[in-house]
C-alpha positions as CSV (number, residue, x, y, z in Angstrom):
1,M,0.0,-0.1,-0.1
2,A,1.4,3.5,-0.9
3,R,2.0,5.9,1.9
4,G,-1.1,7.8,2.9
5,Q,-3.4,5.4,1.0
6,G,-6.0,3.3,2.5
7,T,-9.6,1.9,2.5
8,S,-12.5,4.2,2.4
9,R,-15.3,3.9,4.6
10,I,-18.6,5.7,4.7
11,G,-20.5,7.0,7.9
12,L,-24.3,7.6,7.4
13,D,-25.7,9.4,10.3
14,I,-29.6,9.6,10.0
15,G,-30.9,12.1,12.4
16,L,-34.3,13.5,13.1
17,D,-32.9,17.0,12.0
18,A,-30.6,16.0,9.2
19,I,-28.9,13.1,7.3
20,R,-25.1,13.6,7.4
21,V,-22.5,11.7,5.5
22,V,-18.7,11.5,5.5
23,E,-16.3,9.5,3.6
24,L,-13.1,8.6,5.5
25,Q,-9.9,7.2,4.1
26,V,-8.5,4.9,6.8
27,G,-4.8,4.3,6.5
28,Q,-1.7,5.5,8.4
29,T,-3.7,8.6,8.8
30,L,-7.4,9.3,8.7
31,R,-8.4,11.5,5.9
32,L,-11.8,13.1,5.6
33,Q,-12.4,13.0,1.9
34,Q,-15.9,14.4,1.6
35,M,-18.9,15.3,3.6
36,S,-22.5,16.3,3.1
37,E,-25.6,17.1,4.9
38,Q,-29.4,17.0,3.9
39,P,-32.0,18.6,6.3
40,V,-34.9,16.4,7.3
41,E,-38.1,18.6,7.4
42,A,-40.9,17.9,9.9
43,G,-43.4,15.2,8.8
44,V,-40.8,12.7,7.8
45,F,-40.9,11.0,11.2
46,H,-44.5,11.1,12.2
47,G,-44.3,10.7,16.1
48,G,-41.6,8.0,15.8
49,D,-43.9,4.9,14.7
50,D,-45.0,6.2,11.4
51,V,-42.2,7.1,8.9
52,D,-42.6,8.7,5.4
53,W,-40.3,6.1,3.8
54,I,-40.7,7.6,0.3
55,R,-39.4,11.0,1.4
56,L,-36.8,9.5,3.7
57,E,-35.5,7.4,0.9
58,Q,-35.3,10.7,-1.2
59,L,-33.3,12.5,1.4
60,I,-30.9,9.6,1.8
61,D,-30.3,9.6,-2.1
62,H,-29.8,13.4,-1.9
63,A,-27.3,13.1,1.0
64,L,-25.3,10.3,-0.8
65,H,-25.3,12.0,-4.2
66,G,-21.7,12.1,-5.5
67,Y,-20.4,9.3,-3.3
68,K,-18.8,6.4,-5.1
69,L,-20.2,3.4,-2.9
70,R,-19.2,0.4,-4.8
71,G,-17.3,-1.8,-2.8
72,K,-17.3,0.6,0.2
73,R,-18.5,-0.3,3.7
74,V,-21.2,1.8,5.1
75,H,-21.7,2.2,8.8
76,V,-25.2,3.6,9.8
77,S,-26.6,5.2,12.9
78,I,-30.3,5.7,13.5
79,P,-32.3,8.4,15.5
80,S,-31.8,7.7,19.2
81,V,-35.5,7.6,19.8
82,Y,-35.4,4.1,18.0
83,T,-32.9,2.7,20.6
84,V,-32.8,1.6,24.2
85,I,-30.0,0.5,26.4
86,R,-30.4,-1.7,29.5
87,Q,-28.0,-3.5,31.9
88,L,-29.0,-6.9,32.4
89,T,-28.0,-9.6,35.1
90,L,-28.1,-13.0,33.3
91,P,-26.9,-16.6,33.9
92,N,-23.3,-16.8,32.9
93,F,-23.8,-18.8,29.8
94,T,-22.1,-18.8,26.4
95,D,-22.9,-15.8,24.0
96,E,-25.0,-18.2,21.9
97,E,-27.0,-19.2,24.9
98,L,-27.2,-15.7,26.1
99,R,-28.8,-14.5,23.0
100,E,-31.6,-17.2,23.4
101,V,-32.1,-16.2,26.9
102,I,-32.5,-12.5,25.9
103,E,-34.8,-13.4,23.0
104,F,-36.9,-15.3,25.5
105,E,-36.9,-12.6,28.2
106,L,-37.8,-9.9,25.5
107,T,-41.3,-11.6,25.2
108,N,-41.7,-11.9,29.1
109,T,-39.9,-9.7,31.5
110,I,-37.9,-7.1,29.5
111,H,-40.4,-4.5,28.6
112,L,-39.4,-2.2,25.7
113,P,-41.4,0.4,23.8
114,F,-41.0,-1.5,20.5
115,A,-43.2,-4.3,19.3
116,E,-40.4,-5.6,17.2
117,V,-37.0,-5.8,18.6
118,V,-33.5,-6.2,17.1
119,F,-30.7,-6.3,19.6
120,D,-27.1,-6.9,20.4
121,F,-25.3,-7.3,23.7
122,V,-21.8,-7.0,25.3
123,R,-20.6,-8.5,28.5
124,C,-19.6,-6.2,31.2
125,P,-16.3,-6.6,33.1
126,A,-16.4,-8.5,36.2
127,S,-17.2,-6.2,39.2
128,T,-16.3,-6.9,42.9
129,D,-19.4,-5.0,43.8
130,Q,-21.8,-7.4,42.1
131,G,-21.2,-10.6,43.8
132,E,-23.1,-12.3,41.0
133,G,-21.7,-15.8,41.4
134,D,-23.1,-17.8,38.4
135,N,-24.5,-14.6,36.8
136,V,-23.0,-12.1,34.4
137,S,-23.9,-8.5,33.6
138,V,-24.4,-7.4,30.1
139,I,-25.3,-4.3,28.2
140,L,-28.3,-4.7,26.0
141,I,-28.6,-2.4,23.0
142,A,-32.1,-2.7,21.6
143,A,-33.5,-1.1,18.5
144,D,-37.0,-0.8,17.0
145,G,-37.1,-3.6,14.3
146,A,-39.9,-1.9,12.7
147,F,-37.7,0.9,11.7
148,I,-34.4,-1.1,11.3
149,R,-35.5,-3.7,8.9
150,P,-37.3,-1.6,6.2
151,L,-34.4,0.8,6.5
152,V,-31.6,-1.8,5.9
153,E,-33.8,-3.4,3.1
154,R,-34.1,0.1,1.4
155,L,-30.4,0.8,1.6
156,R,-29.5,-2.6,0.2
157,K,-31.8,-2.1,-2.7
158,R,-29.5,1.0,-3.5
159,K,-26.6,-1.4,-3.5
160,I,-25.3,0.2,-0.2
161,K,-23.3,-2.3,1.8
162,V,-24.4,-1.7,5.4
163,A,-21.6,-3.1,7.5
164,S,-23.2,-2.2,10.8
165,I,-25.9,-0.2,12.5
166,D,-24.6,1.9,15.5
167,I,-25.9,4.2,17.9
168,R,-24.8,8.0,18.0
169,P,-23.2,8.2,21.5
170,L,-20.9,5.3,20.7
171,A,-19.9,6.9,17.4
172,K,-19.1,10.2,19.1
173,F,-17.1,8.3,21.9
174,R,-15.1,6.8,19.2
175,V,-14.0,10.2,18.1
176,L,-13.3,11.3,21.7
177,L,-11.3,8.2,22.2
178,R,-8.6,9.1,19.6
179,V,-8.3,12.9,20.4
180,V,-8.4,13.2,24.0
181,E,-7.4,11.3,27.3
182,L,-10.4,9.8,28.7
183,P,-10.8,8.6,32.3
184,E,-12.1,5.0,33.3
185,T,-15.4,6.4,34.4
186,F,-17.1,9.7,33.1
187,I,-20.2,11.3,31.9
188,L,-20.6,13.0,28.6
189,T,-23.2,15.6,28.6
190,E,-24.4,17.1,25.3
191,M,-26.7,20.2,25.1
192,D,-28.4,21.2,21.9
193,T,-31.7,22.6,20.6
194,H,-33.3,19.3,21.2
195,G,-32.5,18.9,24.9
196,T,-29.7,17.7,27.1
197,S,-28.5,14.2,26.8
198,V,-26.4,12.5,29.5
199,H,-24.2,9.3,28.8
200,V,-22.4,7.3,31.3
201,F,-19.2,5.4,30.1
202,H,-17.2,3.0,32.3
203,D,-14.5,0.7,31.3
204,G,-14.9,1.7,27.7
205,L,-18.6,0.7,27.6
206,L,-21.8,2.9,27.4
207,Y,-23.8,1.8,30.6
208,L,-26.6,4.3,30.2
209,T,-28.0,7.1,28.4
210,R,-30.8,9.3,29.1
211,E,-32.5,12.5,27.9
212,V,-33.3,15.5,30.2
213,P,-35.8,17.6,28.3
214,V,-34.3,21.0,29.3
215,I,-32.6,23.6,27.1
216,L,-30.7,26.9,27.7
217,G,-32.7,30.0,26.9
218,D,-31.5,33.5,26.3
219,K,-32.5,36.5,28.4
220,T,-36.0,36.4,26.9
221,D,-36.3,32.7,27.8
222,S,-36.1,31.8,24.0
223,P,-34.2,28.8,23.0
224,L,-30.7,29.5,21.9
225,E,-29.9,28.9,18.3
226,G,-27.5,26.2,17.4
227,G,-27.1,22.6,18.0
228,F,-25.8,19.3,16.5
229,G,-28.4,16.8,16.1
230,E,-31.1,15.1,18.0
231,G,-31.1,14.3,21.7
232,V,-30.8,10.7,22.9
233,D,-33.7,8.8,24.3
234,D,-33.9,8.0,28.0
235,S,-32.9,4.2,28.1
236,A,-31.7,4.1,31.6
237,A,-34.4,1.9,33.1
238,G,-32.5,-0.9,34.7
239,A,-33.6,-4.6,34.4
240,T,-32.7,-8.0,35.2
241,A,-33.9,-11.3,33.9
242,M,-34.4,-15.0,35.0
243,A,-34.1,-15.4,38.8
244,A,-32.8,-11.8,39.6
245,T,-35.0,-9.1,41.0
246,D,-36.0,-6.1,39.1
247,E,-34.0,-3.0,39.1
248,L,-35.4,0.4,40.0
249,S,-35.3,3.0,37.1
250,L,-34.5,6.7,37.1
251,P,-37.3,9.1,37.2
252,A,-39.1,9.4,33.8
253,T,-37.4,12.2,32.2
254,A,-37.6,11.1,28.6
255,P,-39.6,13.6,26.2
256,A,-41.9,12.4,23.7
257,R,-40.2,10.3,20.9
258,V,-39.8,13.0,18.2
259,H,-41.0,16.3,19.1
260,P,-40.3,16.7,22.8
261,S,-41.9,19.3,25.1
262,L,-38.8,21.2,26.1
263,E,-38.5,23.3,29.2
264,V,-36.5,26.5,28.3
265,L,-34.5,27.6,31.4
266,S,-32.5,30.6,32.3
267,L,-28.8,30.0,32.7
268,S,-28.8,29.9,36.5
269,D,-31.8,27.5,36.5
270,Y,-30.2,25.5,33.8
271,V,-27.1,24.9,35.8
272,G,-29.0,24.0,38.8
273,R,-31.2,21.5,36.9
274,I,-28.3,19.7,35.2
275,A,-26.4,19.5,38.3
276,S,-29.4,17.8,39.9
277,E,-29.8,15.5,37.0
278,L,-26.1,14.6,37.2
279,E,-26.1,13.6,40.8
280,R,-29.2,11.4,40.0
281,T,-27.7,9.8,37.2
282,M,-24.6,9.1,39.2
283,N,-26.3,7.6,42.0
284,F,-28.5,5.5,39.7
285,F,-25.3,4.0,38.1
286,Q,-23.5,3.4,41.3
287,Y,-26.2,1.9,43.5
288,T,-29.1,0.7,41.2
289,L,-26.7,-0.8,38.7
290,N,-24.4,-1.9,41.5
291,Q,-21.3,-0.1,40.4
292,R,-20.2,1.2,43.9
293,S,-16.5,1.0,43.4
294,A,-16.7,3.0,40.2
295,Q,-15.6,6.6,40.9
296,F,-16.5,9.4,38.5
297,Q,-13.4,11.1,37.5
298,E,-14.9,13.7,35.1
299,I,-17.9,15.3,33.5
300,I,-17.3,16.3,30.0
301,M,-19.8,18.8,28.7
302,T,-20.2,19.4,25.0
303,G,-22.8,21.3,22.8
304,S,-23.5,24.3,20.9
305,H,-23.2,26.7,23.9
306,L,-20.6,25.7,26.5
307,L,-20.6,26.8,30.1
308,N,-18.1,29.2,31.5
309,P,-15.5,28.3,34.3
310,H,-17.7,29.7,37.0
311,Q,-20.7,27.6,35.9
312,Q,-18.5,24.6,35.6
313,A,-17.4,25.1,39.1
314,N,-20.9,25.3,40.4
315,I,-21.6,21.8,38.9
316,T,-18.4,20.6,40.3
317,D,-19.4,21.8,43.8
318,R,-22.7,19.9,43.6
319,T,-21.5,16.7,42.1
320,G,-17.9,16.5,43.5
321,V,-16.8,15.6,40.1
322,L,-14.4,17.8,37.9
323,V,-16.1,19.3,34.9
324,R,-14.4,19.8,31.5
325,T,-16.0,21.4,28.4
326,L,-15.2,20.2,25.1
327,S,-16.0,21.6,21.6
328,F,-16.2,18.8,19.1
329,Q,-15.9,21.3,16.4
330,D,-12.5,22.5,17.8
331,V,-11.4,19.0,18.5
332,I,-12.0,18.1,14.6
333,Q,-10.7,21.4,13.3
334,T,-7.3,20.9,15.0
335,N,-6.7,18.2,12.5
336,F,-4.6,16.5,15.1
337,I,-5.2,13.0,16.8
338,A,-3.2,12.4,20.0
339,G,-1.4,9.2,20.3
340,R,0.6,6.8,17.9
341,R,-2.5,6.3,15.6
342,G,-1.8,9.4,13.5
343,R,-3.8,12.5,12.6
344,L,-7.3,13.3,11.3
345,I,-7.0,15.5,8.1
346,A,-9.9,17.5,7.0
347,G,-9.7,18.3,3.3
348,D,-10.8,21.8,3.6
349,G,-9.6,22.5,7.1
350,S,-13.2,22.9,8.4
351,V,-15.5,20.4,9.9
352,S,-18.9,21.3,11.5
353,V,-19.5,19.7,14.8
354,D,-22.6,18.0,13.1
355,Y,-20.5,15.6,11.6
356,T,-18.9,14.2,14.7
357,A,-21.1,11.0,14.7
358,A,-20.7,10.4,11.0
359,I,-17.0,10.5,11.5
360,G,-17.1,8.1,14.4
361,L,-19.3,5.8,12.3
362,A,-16.6,5.7,9.5
363,M,-13.9,5.1,12.1
364,R,-15.5,1.7,12.9
365,E,-12.8,-1.2,12.3
366,E,-15.2,-4.0,11.8
């Protein structure tokens, strides 16, 4: 392979507000070859369950126009309202047996907001807190099969080689993992025009993600402009299966699936509310999900409007955890990737923060 050459992969990020595509050349360096965005107008996603497939297909075609897809692997993310994440405690079986157990429990004790479910799971590292004996903890990633199956079918009819279906928080985590030093246990908080999403990462795994339906307003309590994609559905309700007892879930904070009724808060009220929600999330993770030995080392706050040092200090005082603000846009525009794996090069030197998830999709190795 010639120096600088590599395989090209496509990241197709399907959001409620826009469809974003990037093509990434993966070799000794990561080179962003092209990117495009196609806004999604109201009415394409009718309340989450009813999709205007004809229009969605047209928008996907427009977003992919000009891309040479033949032979290239395409990694796809779907709107987070179609996904749920749960931590389960199950018998310590083989992966094949665990899949059968989960399939059975999905029809009995694991209640999800989807009539048809497609899922994957990953084993959690053994924890001294859990004392599970013959049990094992797994992270269940479930998606609405009534959306996934027709989507994949329509993409394949267009000769698109779908390599994976991913979720947006994991795609963004993949970008972070290459550009900054990340602690073992941290919270990633994103604030945009669709709400504030909170994601808990531990040992490289996404354990829970939830949406707090609040946004920051200006002095007139009008929503501030800006943002970078839809919020993430509350999927933090813990669950167990088989002989284990049911977990308690966090207070219901999820908005309606597509058009949430957002609460617009002043700056001081927003900081106070988010600090409270972060405390609640940390307690849920440590005590309800039985991760008592896990110590949160950092809260990383991102979004279209970053908090100043004084506001960060207020949240640190409430939670006891250091707060760091991070601009995805700045991270990408520096064109530098820390560590031995090289650099990320943007062809025109400018990448919108909106493309973070799409870039993370294209970075998938499998």
